[in-house]
Structures are given as C-alpha cells and as structure tokens.
PDB file of N, CA, C and O in Angstrom:
ATOM      1  N   MET A   1     -39.015 -30.266 -27.624  1.00  0.00           N
ATOM      2  CA  MET A   1     -39.867 -29.541 -26.708  1.00  0.00           C
ATOM      3  C   MET A   1     -40.138 -28.134 -27.225  1.00  0.00           C
ATOM      4  O   MET A   1     -41.294 -27.731 -27.354  1.00  0.00           O
ATOM      5  N   TYR A   2     -39.080 -27.386 -27.521  1.00  0.00           N
ATOM      6  CA  TYR A   2     -39.243 -26.048 -28.063  1.00  0.00           C
ATOM      7  C   TYR A   2     -39.011 -26.073 -29.560  1.00  0.00           C
ATOM      8  O   TYR A   2     -38.163 -26.808 -30.066  1.00  0.00           O
ATOM      9  N   GLU A   3     -39.766 -25.272 -30.241  1.00  0.00           N
ATOM     10  CA  GLU A   3     -39.602 -25.171 -31.680  1.00  0.00           C
ATOM     11  C   GLU A   3     -38.274 -24.484 -31.982  1.00  0.00           C
ATOM     12  O   GLU A   3     -37.930 -23.481 -31.357  1.00  0.00           O
ATOM     13  N   THR A   4     -37.541 -25.023 -32.930  1.00  0.00           N
ATOM     14  CA  THR A   4     -36.256 -24.451 -33.299  1.00  0.00           C
ATOM     15  C   THR A   4     -36.452 -23.489 -34.461  1.00  0.00           C
ATOM     16  O   THR A   4     -37.033 -23.848 -35.485  1.00  0.00           O
ATOM     17  N   HIS A   5     -35.964 -22.263 -34.295  1.00  0.00           N
ATOM     18  CA  HIS A   5     -36.057 -21.249 -35.334  1.00  0.00           C
ATOM     19  C   HIS A   5     -34.690 -21.054 -35.971  1.00  0.00           C
ATOM     20  O   HIS A   5     -33.690 -21.586 -35.489  1.00  0.00           O
ATOM     21  N   TYR A   6     -34.652 -20.302 -37.036  1.00  0.00           N
ATOM     22  CA  TYR A   6     -33.414 -20.020 -37.743  1.00  0.00           C
ATOM     23  C   TYR A   6     -32.373 -19.461 -36.785  1.00  0.00           C
ATOM     24  O   TYR A   6     -32.658 -18.550 -36.007  1.00  0.00           O
ATOM     25  N   LYS A   7     -31.179 -20.004 -36.847  1.00  0.00           N
ATOM     26  CA  LYS A   7     -30.051 -19.597 -36.012  1.00  0.00           C
ATOM     27  C   LYS A   7     -30.343 -19.748 -34.522  1.00  0.00           C
ATOM     28  O   LYS A   7     -29.732 -19.064 -33.700  1.00  0.00           O
ATOM     29  N   GLN A   8     -31.247 -20.613 -34.175  1.00  0.00           N
ATOM     30  CA  GLN A   8     -31.587 -20.855 -32.781  1.00  0.00           C
ATOM     31  C   GLN A   8     -30.917 -22.154 -32.346  1.00  0.00           C
ATOM     32  O   GLN A   8     -30.912 -23.131 -33.095  1.00  0.00           O
ATOM     33  N   LEU A   9     -30.365 -22.169 -31.164  1.00  0.00           N
ATOM     34  CA  LEU A   9     -29.752 -23.381 -30.658  1.00  0.00           C
ATOM     35  C   LEU A   9     -30.831 -24.415 -30.369  1.00  0.00           C
ATOM     36  O   LEU A   9     -31.933 -24.051 -29.956  1.00  0.00           O
ATOM     37  N   PRO A  10     -30.540 -25.691 -30.575  1.00  0.00           N
ATOM     38  CA  PRO A  10     -31.530 -26.709 -30.241  1.00  0.00           C
ATOM     39  C   PRO A  10     -31.819 -26.696 -28.740  1.00  0.00           C
ATOM     40  O   PRO A  10     -30.919 -26.464 -27.934  1.00  0.00           O
ATOM     41  N   HIS A  11     -33.038 -26.938 -28.379  1.00  0.00           N
ATOM     42  CA  HIS A  11     -33.482 -26.984 -26.988  1.00  0.00           C
ATOM     43  C   HIS A  11     -33.400 -25.625 -26.302  1.00  0.00           C
ATOM     44  O   HIS A  11     -33.374 -25.552 -25.074  1.00  0.00           O
ATOM     45  N   PHE A  12     -33.359 -24.572 -27.069  1.00  0.00           N
ATOM     46  CA  PHE A  12     -33.338 -23.215 -26.537  1.00  0.00           C
ATOM     47  C   PHE A  12     -34.682 -22.602 -26.886  1.00  0.00           C
ATOM     48  O   PHE A  12     -35.070 -22.632 -28.054  1.00  0.00           O
ATOM     49  N   PRO A  13     -35.406 -22.047 -25.928  1.00  0.00           N
ATOM     50  CA  PRO A  13     -36.749 -21.542 -26.229  1.00  0.00           C
ATOM     51  C   PRO A  13     -36.727 -20.367 -27.197  1.00  0.00           C
ATOM     52  O   PRO A  13     -35.752 -19.620 -27.279  1.00  0.00           O
ATOM     53  N   CYS A  14     -37.794 -20.229 -27.906  1.00  0.00           N
ATOM     54  CA  CYS A  14     -37.961 -19.125 -28.847  1.00  0.00           C
ATOM     55  C   CYS A  14     -38.421 -17.880 -28.086  1.00  0.00           C
ATOM     56  O   CYS A  14     -39.286 -17.965 -27.214  1.00  0.00           O
ATOM     57  N   LEU A  15     -37.846 -16.738 -28.416  1.00  0.00           N
ATOM     58  CA  LEU A  15     -38.226 -15.483 -27.770  1.00  0.00           C
ATOM     59  C   LEU A  15     -39.701 -15.179 -27.993  1.00  0.00           C
ATOM     60  O   LEU A  15     -40.376 -14.675 -27.096  1.00  0.00           O
ATOM     61  N   HIS A  16     -40.193 -15.478 -29.167  1.00  0.00           N
ATOM     62  CA  HIS A  16     -41.581 -15.152 -29.501  1.00  0.00           C
ATOM     63  C   HIS A  16     -42.570 -16.164 -28.933  1.00  0.00           C
ATOM     64  O   HIS A  16     -43.685 -15.800 -28.559  1.00  0.00           O
ATOM     65  N   CYS A  17     -42.173 -17.423 -28.867  1.00  0.00           N
ATOM     66  CA  CYS A  17     -43.070 -18.475 -28.376  1.00  0.00           C
ATOM     67  C   CYS A  17     -43.072 -18.579 -26.857  1.00  0.00           C
ATOM     68  O   CYS A  17     -44.108 -18.855 -26.251  1.00  0.00           O
ATOM     69  N   HIS A  18     -41.913 -18.358 -26.240  1.00  0.00           N
ATOM     70  CA  HIS A  18     -41.750 -18.512 -24.791  1.00  0.00           C
ATOM     71  C   HIS A  18     -40.929 -17.347 -24.234  1.00  0.00           C
ATOM     72  O   HIS A  18     -39.814 -17.557 -23.755  1.00  0.00           O
ATOM     73  N   PRO A  19     -41.463 -16.126 -24.289  1.00  0.00           N
ATOM     74  CA  PRO A  19     -40.653 -14.962 -23.904  1.00  0.00           C
ATOM     75  C   PRO A  19     -40.166 -14.990 -22.459  1.00  0.00           C
ATOM     76  O   PRO A  19     -39.024 -14.618 -22.190  1.00  0.00           O
ATOM     77  N   HIS A  20     -41.002 -15.419 -21.532  1.00  0.00           N
ATOM     78  CA  HIS A  20     -40.595 -15.422 -20.124  1.00  0.00           C
ATOM     79  C   HIS A  20     -39.422 -16.377 -19.902  1.00  0.00           C
ATOM     80  O   HIS A  20     -38.452 -16.032 -19.228  1.00  0.00           O
ATOM     81  N   THR A  21     -39.518 -17.562 -20.465  1.00  0.00           N
ATOM     82  CA  THR A  21     -38.450 -18.555 -20.331  1.00  0.00           C
ATOM     83  C   THR A  21     -37.173 -18.062 -20.999  1.00  0.00           C
ATOM     84  O   THR A  21     -36.083 -18.207 -20.446  1.00  0.00           O
ATOM     85  N   TYR A  22     -37.306 -17.486 -22.175  1.00  0.00           N
ATOM     86  CA  TYR A  22     -36.151 -16.979 -22.919  1.00  0.00           C
ATOM     87  C   TYR A  22     -35.435 -15.895 -22.117  1.00  0.00           C
ATOM     88  O   TYR A  22     -34.209 -15.908 -22.002  1.00  0.00           O
ATOM     89  N   ILE A  23     -36.200 -14.963 -21.565  1.00  0.00           N
ATOM     90  CA  ILE A  23     -35.608 -13.862 -20.801  1.00  0.00           C
ATOM     91  C   ILE A  23     -34.925 -14.385 -19.542  1.00  0.00           C
ATOM     92  O   ILE A  23     -33.859 -13.891 -19.173  1.00  0.00           O
ATOM     93  N   LYS A  24     -35.518 -15.373 -18.877  1.00  0.00           N
ATOM     94  CA  LYS A  24     -34.886 -15.961 -17.690  1.00  0.00           C
ATOM     95  C   LYS A  24     -33.559 -16.626 -18.052  1.00  0.00           C
ATOM     96  O   LYS A  24     -32.594 -16.540 -17.293  1.00  0.00           O
ATOM     97  N   ILE A  25     -33.509 -17.279 -19.194  1.00  0.00           N
ATOM     98  CA  ILE A  25     -32.259 -17.909 -19.629  1.00  0.00           C
ATOM     99  C   ILE A  25     -31.208 -16.840 -19.913  1.00  0.00           C
ATOM    100  O   ILE A  25     -30.049 -16.991 -19.525  1.00  0.00           O
ATOM    101  N   VAL A  26     -31.602 -15.765 -20.584  1.00  0.00           N
ATOM    102  CA  VAL A  26     -30.660 -14.672 -20.854  1.00  0.00           C
ATOM    103  C   VAL A  26     -30.160 -14.084 -19.536  1.00  0.00           C
ATOM    104  O   VAL A  26     -28.970 -13.799 -19.396  1.00  0.00           O
ATOM    105  N   GLN A  27     -31.051 -13.903 -18.581  1.00  0.00           N
ATOM    106  CA  GLN A  27     -30.653 -13.383 -17.273  1.00  0.00           C
ATOM    107  C   GLN A  27     -29.634 -14.314 -16.617  1.00  0.00           C
ATOM    108  O   GLN A  27     -28.627 -13.851 -16.082  1.00  0.00           O
ATOM    109  N   ASN A  28     -29.888 -15.603 -16.654  1.00  0.00           N
ATOM    110  CA  ASN A  28     -28.947 -16.559 -16.062  1.00  0.00           C
ATOM    111  C   ASN A  28     -27.594 -16.531 -16.769  1.00  0.00           C
ATOM    112  O   ASN A  28     -26.553 -16.644 -16.122  1.00  0.00           O
ATOM    113  N   LEU A  29     -27.607 -16.384 -18.077  1.00  0.00           N
ATOM    114  CA  LEU A  29     -26.346 -16.312 -18.819  1.00  0.00           C
ATOM    115  C   LEU A  29     -25.582 -15.030 -18.493  1.00  0.00           C
ATOM    116  O   LEU A  29     -24.355 -15.047 -18.394  1.00  0.00           O
ATOM    117  N   ILE A  30     -26.298 -13.929 -18.327  1.00  0.00           N
ATOM    118  CA  ILE A  30     -25.646 -12.678 -17.923  1.00  0.00           C
ATOM    119  C   ILE A  30     -25.020 -12.848 -16.543  1.00  0.00           C
ATOM    120  O   ILE A  30     -23.900 -12.394 -16.307  1.00  0.00           O
ATOM    121  N   GLU A  31     -25.731 -13.494 -15.642  1.00  0.00           N
ATOM    122  CA  GLU A  31     -25.184 -13.722 -14.300  1.00  0.00           C
ATOM    123  C   GLU A  31     -23.918 -14.567 -14.360  1.00  0.00           C
ATOM    124  O   GLU A  31     -22.986 -14.340 -13.588  1.00  0.00           O
ATOM    125  N   ARG A  32     -23.874 -15.532 -15.264  1.00  0.00           N
ATOM    126  CA  ARG A  32     -22.648 -16.322 -15.444  1.00  0.00           C
ATOM    127  C   ARG A  32     -21.507 -15.448 -15.959  1.00  0.00           C
ATOM    128  O   ARG A  32     -20.360 -15.594 -15.535  1.00  0.00           O
ATOM    129  N   CYS A  33     -21.831 -14.544 -16.870  1.00  0.00           N
ATOM    130  CA  CYS A  33     -20.811 -13.614 -17.369  1.00  0.00           C
ATOM    131  C   CYS A  33     -20.266 -12.755 -16.229  1.00  0.00           C
ATOM    132  O   CYS A  33     -19.065 -12.494 -16.161  1.00  0.00           O
ATOM    133  N   LEU A  34     -21.147 -12.322 -15.345  1.00  0.00           N
ATOM    134  CA  LEU A  34     -20.712 -11.512 -14.206  1.00  0.00           C
ATOM    135  C   LEU A  34     -19.788 -12.308 -13.292  1.00  0.00           C
ATOM    136  O   LEU A  34     -18.821 -11.766 -12.757  1.00  0.00           O
ATOM    137  N   LEU A  35     -20.083 -13.582 -13.116  1.00  0.00           N
ATOM    138  CA  LEU A  35     -19.202 -14.429 -12.307  1.00  0.00           C
ATOM    139  C   LEU A  35     -17.811 -14.544 -12.931  1.00  0.00           C
ATOM    140  O   LEU A  35     -16.818 -14.743 -12.232  1.00  0.00           O
ATOM    141  N   LEU A  36     -17.760 -14.415 -14.247  1.00  0.00           N
ATOM    142  CA  LEU A  36     -16.481 -14.463 -14.958  1.00  0.00           C
ATOM    143  C   LEU A  36     -15.841 -13.081 -15.084  1.00  0.00           C
ATOM    144  O   LEU A  36     -14.858 -12.905 -15.804  1.00  0.00           O
ATOM    145  N   ARG A  37     -16.411 -12.098 -14.373  1.00  0.00           N
ATOM    146  CA  ARG A  37     -15.891 -10.723 -14.307  1.00  0.00           C
ATOM    147  C   ARG A  37     -15.906 -10.015 -15.660  1.00  0.00           C
ATOM    148  O   ARG A  37     -15.031  -9.198 -15.945  1.00  0.00           O
ATOM    149  N   MET A  38     -16.889 -10.325 -16.485  1.00  0.00           N
ATOM    150  CA  MET A  38     -17.016  -9.671 -17.789  1.00  0.00           C
ATOM    151  C   MET A  38     -17.717  -8.331 -17.631  1.00  0.00           C
ATOM    152  O   MET A  38     -18.553  -8.155 -16.744  1.00  0.00           O
ATOM    153  N   ASP A  39     -17.371  -7.393 -18.496  1.00  0.00           N
ATOM    154  CA  ASP A  39     -18.122  -6.147 -18.547  1.00  0.00           C
ATOM    155  C   ASP A  39     -19.290  -6.334 -19.516  1.00  0.00           C
ATOM    156  O   ASP A  39     -19.481  -7.414 -20.074  1.00  0.00           O
ATOM    157  N   ARG A  40     -20.052  -5.284 -19.703  1.00  0.00           N
ATOM    158  CA  ARG A  40     -21.253  -5.394 -20.531  1.00  0.00           C
ATOM    159  C   ARG A  40     -20.927  -5.795 -21.963  1.00  0.00           C
ATOM    160  O   ARG A  40     -21.575  -6.683 -22.517  1.00  0.00           O
ATOM    161  N   GLU A  41     -19.944  -5.163 -22.562  1.00  0.00           N
ATOM    162  CA  GLU A  41     -19.616  -5.459 -23.962  1.00  0.00           C
ATOM    163  C   GLU A  41     -19.117  -6.890 -24.131  1.00  0.00           C
ATOM    164  O   GLU A  41     -19.470  -7.562 -25.099  1.00  0.00           O
ATOM    165  N   GLN A  42     -18.307  -7.351 -23.202  1.00  0.00           N
ATOM    166  CA  GLN A  42     -17.827  -8.734 -23.268  1.00  0.00           C
ATOM    167  C   GLN A  42     -18.988  -9.712 -23.145  1.00  0.00           C
ATOM    168  O   GLN A  42     -19.027 -10.731 -23.834  1.00  0.00           O
ATOM    169  N   CYS A  43     -19.924  -9.397 -22.271  1.00  0.00           N
ATOM    170  CA  CYS A  43     -21.098 -10.247 -22.076  1.00  0.00           C
ATOM    171  C   CYS A  43     -21.956 -10.282 -23.337  1.00  0.00           C
ATOM    172  O   CYS A  43     -22.379 -11.353 -23.773  1.00  0.00           O
ATOM    173  N   VAL A  44     -22.210  -9.131 -23.916  1.00  0.00           N
ATOM    174  CA  VAL A  44     -23.010  -9.056 -25.144  1.00  0.00           C
ATOM    175  C   VAL A  44     -22.349  -9.872 -26.252  1.00  0.00           C
ATOM    176  O   VAL A  44     -23.016 -10.628 -26.958  1.00  0.00           O
ATOM    177  N   THR A  45     -21.048  -9.717 -26.397  1.00  0.00           N
ATOM    178  CA  THR A  45     -20.312 -10.448 -27.430  1.00  0.00           C
ATOM    179  C   THR A  45     -20.345 -11.951 -27.174  1.00  0.00           C
ATOM    180  O   THR A  45     -20.579 -12.738 -28.092  1.00  0.00           O
ATOM    181  N   ALA A  46     -20.113 -12.342 -25.935  1.00  0.00           N
ATOM    182  CA  ALA A  46     -20.101 -13.771 -25.597  1.00  0.00           C
ATOM    183  C   ALA A  46     -21.462 -14.412 -25.853  1.00  0.00           C
ATOM    184  O   ALA A  46     -21.537 -15.502 -26.419  1.00  0.00           O
ATOM    185  N   LEU A  47     -22.529 -13.748 -25.443  1.00  0.00           N
ATOM    186  CA  LEU A  47     -23.859 -14.327 -25.640  1.00  0.00           C
ATOM    187  C   LEU A  47     -24.236 -14.358 -27.121  1.00  0.00           C
ATOM    188  O   LEU A  47     -24.916 -15.280 -27.572  1.00  0.00           O
ATOM    189  N   ALA A  48     -23.802 -13.363 -27.867  1.00  0.00           N
ATOM    190  CA  ALA A  48     -24.082 -13.357 -29.303  1.00  0.00           C
ATOM    191  C   ALA A  48     -23.340 -14.494 -30.008  1.00  0.00           C
ATOM    192  O   ALA A  48     -23.901 -15.175 -30.867  1.00  0.00           O
ATOM    193  N   GLU A  49     -22.085 -14.691 -29.639  1.00  0.00           N
ATOM    194  CA  GLU A  49     -21.270 -15.709 -30.306  1.00  0.00           C
ATOM    195  C   GLU A  49     -21.591 -17.127 -29.852  1.00  0.00           C
ATOM    196  O   GLU A  49     -21.674 -18.038 -30.677  1.00  0.00           O
ATOM    197  N   HIS A  50     -21.770 -17.320 -28.557  1.00  0.00           N
ATOM    198  CA  HIS A  50     -21.887 -18.677 -28.026  1.00  0.00           C
ATOM    199  C   HIS A  50     -23.325 -19.152 -27.836  1.00  0.00           C
ATOM    200  O   HIS A  50     -23.595 -20.351 -27.898  1.00  0.00           O
ATOM    201  N   ALA A  51     -24.248 -18.220 -27.604  1.00  0.00           N
ATOM    202  CA  ALA A  51     -25.639 -18.615 -27.385  1.00  0.00           C
ATOM    203  C   ALA A  51     -26.564 -18.070 -28.467  1.00  0.00           C
ATOM    204  O   ALA A  51     -27.768 -18.331 -28.459  1.00  0.00           O
ATOM    205  N   ARG A  52     -25.989 -17.310 -29.398  1.00  0.00           N
ATOM    206  CA  ARG A  52     -26.758 -16.724 -30.503  1.00  0.00           C
ATOM    207  C   ARG A  52     -27.921 -15.864 -30.015  1.00  0.00           C
ATOM    208  O   ARG A  52     -29.018 -15.890 -30.573  1.00  0.00           O
ATOM    209  N   ILE A  53     -27.651 -15.113 -28.972  1.00  0.00           N
ATOM    210  CA  ILE A  53     -28.654 -14.190 -28.440  1.00  0.00           C
ATOM    211  C   ILE A  53     -28.375 -12.818 -29.035  1.00  0.00           C
ATOM    212  O   ILE A  53     -27.244 -12.334 -29.007  1.00  0.00           O
ATOM    213  N   ARG A  54     -29.395 -12.212 -29.560  1.00  0.00           N
ATOM    214  CA  ARG A  54     -29.234 -10.899 -30.192  1.00  0.00           C
ATOM    215  C   ARG A  54     -28.762  -9.874 -29.162  1.00  0.00           C
ATOM    216  O   ARG A  54     -29.252  -9.854 -28.034  1.00  0.00           O
ATOM    217  N   PRO A  55     -27.812  -9.028 -29.550  1.00  0.00           N
ATOM    218  CA  PRO A  55     -27.293  -8.021 -28.623  1.00  0.00           C
ATOM    219  C   PRO A  55     -28.374  -7.138 -28.005  1.00  0.00           C
ATOM    220  O   PRO A  55     -28.281  -6.786 -26.829  1.00  0.00           O
ATOM    221  N   LEU A  56     -29.387  -6.780 -28.769  1.00  0.00           N
ATOM    222  CA  LEU A  56     -30.452  -5.936 -28.228  1.00  0.00           C
ATOM    223  C   LEU A  56     -31.168  -6.621 -27.061  1.00  0.00           C
ATOM    224  O   LEU A  56     -31.532  -5.967 -26.083  1.00  0.00           O
ATOM    225  N   VAL A  57     -31.366  -7.919 -27.166  1.00  0.00           N
ATOM    226  CA  VAL A  57     -32.015  -8.662 -26.081  1.00  0.00           C
ATOM    227  C   VAL A  57     -31.118  -8.658 -24.846  1.00  0.00           C
ATOM    228  O   VAL A  57     -31.586  -8.396 -23.738  1.00  0.00           O
ATOM    229  N   THR A  58     -29.838  -8.946 -25.033  1.00  0.00           N
ATOM    230  CA  THR A  58     -28.902  -8.955 -23.909  1.00  0.00           C
ATOM    231  C   THR A  58     -28.836  -7.583 -23.256  1.00  0.00           C
ATOM    232  O   THR A  58     -28.864  -7.477 -22.029  1.00  0.00           O
ATOM    233  N   LEU A  59     -28.750  -6.538 -24.060  1.00  0.00           N
ATOM    234  CA  LEU A  59     -28.678  -5.179 -23.517  1.00  0.00           C
ATOM    235  C   LEU A  59     -29.940  -4.813 -22.741  1.00  0.00           C
ATOM    236  O   LEU A  59     -29.865  -4.167 -21.696  1.00  0.00           O
ATOM    237  N   THR A  60     -31.081  -5.218 -23.245  1.00  0.00           N
ATOM    238  CA  THR A  60     -32.344  -4.918 -22.567  1.00  0.00           C
ATOM    239  C   THR A  60     -32.417  -5.621 -21.218  1.00  0.00           C
ATOM    240  O   THR A  60     -32.795  -5.012 -20.217  1.00  0.00           O
ATOM    241  N   VAL A  61     -32.060  -6.896 -21.189  1.00  0.00           N
ATOM    242  CA  VAL A  61     -32.077  -7.640 -19.923  1.00  0.00           C
ATOM    243  C   VAL A  61     -31.026  -7.067 -18.976  1.00  0.00           C
ATOM    244  O   VAL A  61     -31.279  -6.941 -17.778  1.00  0.00           O
ATOM    245  N   TRP A  62     -29.850  -6.720 -19.500  1.00  0.00           N
ATOM    246  CA  TRP A  62     -28.785  -6.120 -18.678  1.00  0.00           C
ATOM    247  C   TRP A  62     -29.294  -4.844 -18.004  1.00  0.00           C
ATOM    248  O   TRP A  62     -29.102  -4.655 -16.803  1.00  0.00           O
ATOM    249  N   LYS A  63     -29.942  -3.971 -18.776  1.00  0.00           N
ATOM    250  CA  LYS A  63     -30.450  -2.709 -18.223  1.00  0.00           C
ATOM    251  C   LYS A  63     -31.448  -2.953 -17.103  1.00  0.00           C
ATOM    252  O   LYS A  63     -31.434  -2.254 -16.090  1.00  0.00           O
ATOM    253  N   GLU A  64     -32.308  -3.936 -17.282  1.00  0.00           N
ATOM    254  CA  GLU A  64     -33.287  -4.250 -16.238  1.00  0.00           C
ATOM    255  C   GLU A  64     -32.600  -4.800 -14.988  1.00  0.00           C
ATOM    256  O   GLU A  64     -32.994  -4.480 -13.867  1.00  0.00           O
ATOM    257  N   LEU A  65     -31.584  -5.619 -15.182  1.00  0.00           N
ATOM    258  CA  LEU A  65     -30.837  -6.134 -14.029  1.00  0.00           C
ATOM    259  C   LEU A  65     -30.160  -5.001 -13.269  1.00  0.00           C
ATOM    260  O   LEU A  65     -30.167  -4.982 -12.038  1.00  0.00           O
ATOM    261  N   VAL A  66     -29.578  -4.063 -13.995  1.00  0.00           N
ATOM    262  CA  VAL A  66     -28.928  -2.914 -13.356  1.00  0.00           C
ATOM    263  C   VAL A  66     -29.962  -2.095 -12.589  1.00  0.00           C
ATOM    264  O   VAL A  66     -29.715  -1.664 -11.462  1.00  0.00           O
ATOM    265  N   LYS A  67     -31.111  -1.888 -13.203  1.00  0.00           N
ATOM    266  CA  LYS A  67     -32.166  -1.097 -12.569  1.00  0.00           C
ATOM    267  C   LYS A  67     -32.644  -1.757 -11.267  1.00  0.00           C
ATOM    268  O   LYS A  67     -32.889  -1.072 -10.274  1.00  0.00           O
ATOM    269  N   GLU A  68     -32.774  -3.071 -11.280  1.00  0.00           N
ATOM    270  CA  GLU A  68     -33.294  -3.796 -10.123  1.00  0.00           C
ATOM    271  C   GLU A  68     -32.229  -4.085  -9.064  1.00  0.00           C
ATOM    272  O   GLU A  68     -32.562  -4.401  -7.922  1.00  0.00           O
ATOM    273  N   ASN A  69     -30.957  -3.980  -9.432  1.00  0.00           N
ATOM    274  CA  ASN A  69     -29.865  -4.344  -8.517  1.00  0.00           C
ATOM    275  C   ASN A  69     -28.785  -3.266  -8.494  1.00  0.00           C
ATOM    276  O   ASN A  69     -27.605  -3.556  -8.693  1.00  0.00           O
ATOM    277  N   LYS A  70     -29.191  -2.032  -8.254  1.00  0.00           N
ATOM    278  CA  LYS A  70     -28.264  -0.901  -8.321  1.00  0.00           C
ATOM    279  C   LYS A  70     -27.066  -1.067  -7.397  1.00  0.00           C
ATOM    280  O   LYS A  70     -25.930  -0.819  -7.801  1.00  0.00           O
ATOM    281  N   ASP A  71     -27.309  -1.483  -6.169  1.00  0.00           N
ATOM    282  CA  ASP A  71     -26.208  -1.622  -5.207  1.00  0.00           C
ATOM    283  C   ASP A  71     -25.205  -2.681  -5.650  1.00  0.00           C
ATOM    284  O   ASP A  71     -23.994  -2.483  -5.547  1.00  0.00           O
ATOM    285  N   PHE A  72     -25.713  -3.796  -6.139  1.00  0.00           N
ATOM    286  CA  PHE A  72     -24.814  -4.850  -6.607  1.00  0.00           C
ATOM    287  C   PHE A  72     -23.930  -4.344  -7.735  1.00  0.00           C
ATOM    288  O   PHE A  72     -22.714  -4.529  -7.704  1.00  0.00           O
ATOM    289  N   PHE A  73     -24.534  -3.707  -8.727  1.00  0.00           N
ATOM    290  CA  PHE A  73     -23.756  -3.248  -9.875  1.00  0.00           C
ATOM    291  C   PHE A  73     -22.796  -2.126  -9.503  1.00  0.00           C
ATOM    292  O   PHE A  73     -21.703  -2.038 -10.061  1.00  0.00           O
ATOM    293  N   ARG A  74     -23.188  -1.278  -8.577  1.00  0.00           N
ATOM    294  CA  ARG A  74     -22.274  -0.232  -8.117  1.00  0.00           C
ATOM    295  C   ARG A  74     -21.022  -0.886  -7.510  1.00  0.00           C
ATOM    296  O   ARG A  74     -19.897  -0.488  -7.814  1.00  0.00           O
ATOM    297  N   SER A  75     -21.229  -1.876  -6.664  1.00  0.00           N
ATOM    298  CA  SER A  75     -20.103  -2.598  -6.059  1.00  0.00           C
ATOM    299  C   SER A  75     -19.316  -3.377  -7.103  1.00  0.00           C
ATOM    300  O   SER A  75     -18.086  -3.420  -7.062  1.00  0.00           O
ATOM    301  N   TYR A  76     -20.028  -3.987  -8.030  1.00  0.00           N
ATOM    302  CA  TYR A  76     -19.383  -4.782  -9.075  1.00  0.00           C
ATOM    303  C   TYR A  76     -18.444  -3.920  -9.908  1.00  0.00           C
ATOM    304  O   TYR A  76     -17.304  -4.301 -10.169  1.00  0.00           O
ATOM    305  N   PHE A  77     -18.933  -2.758 -10.321  1.00  0.00           N
ATOM    306  CA  PHE A  77     -18.111  -1.882 -11.147  1.00  0.00           C
ATOM    307  C   PHE A  77     -16.947  -1.296 -10.357  1.00  0.00           C
ATOM    308  O   PHE A  77     -15.854  -1.134 -10.901  1.00  0.00           O
ATOM    309  N   GLN A  78     -17.163  -0.978  -9.093  1.00  0.00           N
ATOM    310  CA  GLN A  78     -16.086  -0.421  -8.273  1.00  0.00           C
ATOM    311  C   GLN A  78     -15.010  -1.461  -7.994  1.00  0.00           C
ATOM    312  O   GLN A  78     -13.819  -1.164  -8.088  1.00  0.00           O
ATOM    313  N   SER A  79     -15.419  -2.668  -7.654  1.00  0.00           N
ATOM    314  CA  SER A  79     -14.444  -3.695  -7.285  1.00  0.00           C
ATOM    315  C   SER A  79     -13.650  -4.204  -8.478  1.00  0.00           C
ATOM    316  O   SER A  79     -12.512  -4.650  -8.329  1.00  0.00           O
ATOM    317  N   SER A  80     -14.242  -4.138  -9.641  1.00  0.00           N
ATOM    318  CA  SER A  80     -13.553  -4.672 -10.810  1.00  0.00           C
ATOM    319  C   SER A  80     -12.942  -3.588 -11.682  1.00  0.00           C
ATOM    320  O   SER A  80     -12.319  -3.883 -12.702  1.00  0.00           O
ATOM    321  N   SER A  81     -13.118  -2.337 -11.285  1.00  0.00           N
ATOM    322  CA  SER A  81     -12.614  -1.199 -12.060  1.00  0.00           C
ATOM    323  C   SER A  81     -13.170  -1.193 -13.477  1.00  0.00           C
ATOM    324  O   SER A  81     -12.509  -0.738 -14.410  1.00  0.00           O
ATOM    325  N   LEU A  82     -14.382  -1.699 -13.631  1.00  0.00           N
ATOM    326  CA  LEU A  82     -15.036  -1.679 -14.931  1.00  0.00           C
ATOM    327  C   LEU A  82     -15.773  -0.362 -15.096  1.00  0.00           C
ATOM    328  O   LEU A  82     -16.238   0.227 -14.120  1.00  0.00           O
ATOM    329  N   VAL A  83     -15.875   0.087 -16.313  1.00  0.00           N
ATOM    330  CA  VAL A  83     -16.626   1.302 -16.593  1.00  0.00           C
ATOM    331  C   VAL A  83     -18.107   0.957 -16.492  1.00  0.00           C
ATOM    332  O   VAL A  83     -18.570   0.049 -17.183  1.00  0.00           O
ATOM    333  N   PRO A  84     -18.855   1.653 -15.654  1.00  0.00           N
ATOM    334  CA  PRO A  84     -20.272   1.305 -15.515  1.00  0.00           C
ATOM    335  C   PRO A  84     -21.072   1.646 -16.766  1.00  0.00           C
ATOM    336  O   PRO A  84     -20.834   2.663 -17.418  1.00  0.00           O
ATOM    337  N   TYR A  85     -22.014   0.786 -17.084  1.00  0.00           N
ATOM    338  CA  TYR A  85     -22.886   0.988 -18.234  1.00  0.00           C
ATOM    339  C   TYR A  85     -24.320   1.132 -17.760  1.00  0.00           C
ATOM    340  O   TYR A  85     -25.231   0.558 -18.355  1.00  0.00           O
ATOM    341  N   THR A  86     -24.526   1.883 -16.710  1.00  0.00           N
ATOM    342  CA  THR A  86     -25.859   1.983 -16.136  1.00  0.00           C
ATOM    343  C   THR A  86     -26.707   3.048 -16.800  1.00  0.00           C
ATOM    344  O   THR A  86     -27.933   2.994 -16.702  1.00  0.00           O
ATOM    345  N   ASN A  87     -26.104   4.006 -17.467  1.00  0.00           N
ATOM    346  CA  ASN A  87     -26.872   5.112 -18.039  1.00  0.00           C
ATOM    347  C   ASN A  87     -27.077   4.987 -19.536  1.00  0.00           C
ATOM    348  O   ASN A  87     -27.591   5.912 -20.164  1.00  0.00           O
ATOM    349  N   GLN A  88     -26.696   3.887 -20.111  1.00  0.00           N
ATOM    350  CA  GLN A  88     -26.827   3.758 -21.562  1.00  0.00           C
ATOM    351  C   GLN A  88     -27.982   2.872 -21.912  1.00  0.00           C
ATOM    352  O   GLN A  88     -28.250   2.644 -23.091  1.00  0.00           O
TER     353      GLN A  88
END
C-alpha cells in the first residue's frame, strides 16, 4: 500500500508521500509513550529505535502536542515528577 523507503518499516507511510498519515502515526506513538510514563527523551529514543522515526520529527510533533494540550502536559509533568520540556 505504502511505498517503502530506506530504513522505513514495511506498511509504514512515507513522511514525504503521506505526511498527514505519518504525523498522525507519530502522534499516536507519542501518546503510547505517555501512557508508559516516558519523558520526552525516552519517547524520542524509543521511537527512533523501535519505529525508526527521526528524532526531529518526534520532537516537532511533541512540541505541537504540548502547545495544543498545555493543561494535560502541566498535570503530566507534575504528577510524574518529570522535567517539563515545553520551552525547548
């Protein structure tokens, strides 16, 4: 269905061919990381290692999620004693 590019997982959309779908998948994977109580760096590392998503893409989507869900992330960082990464 999706064209496979170098270092791309099979059946994973290409960022350049299907950017909206790719970004939604990254967002869903970040949300899974949050359910596992990961901080930003752990999430970036996990997605890079297990889903082969470039850290810059993960960081960009993370920043947008923080921007759109400030209250959630404020609570998330407070409840988990994680260092917030909202200003980076």
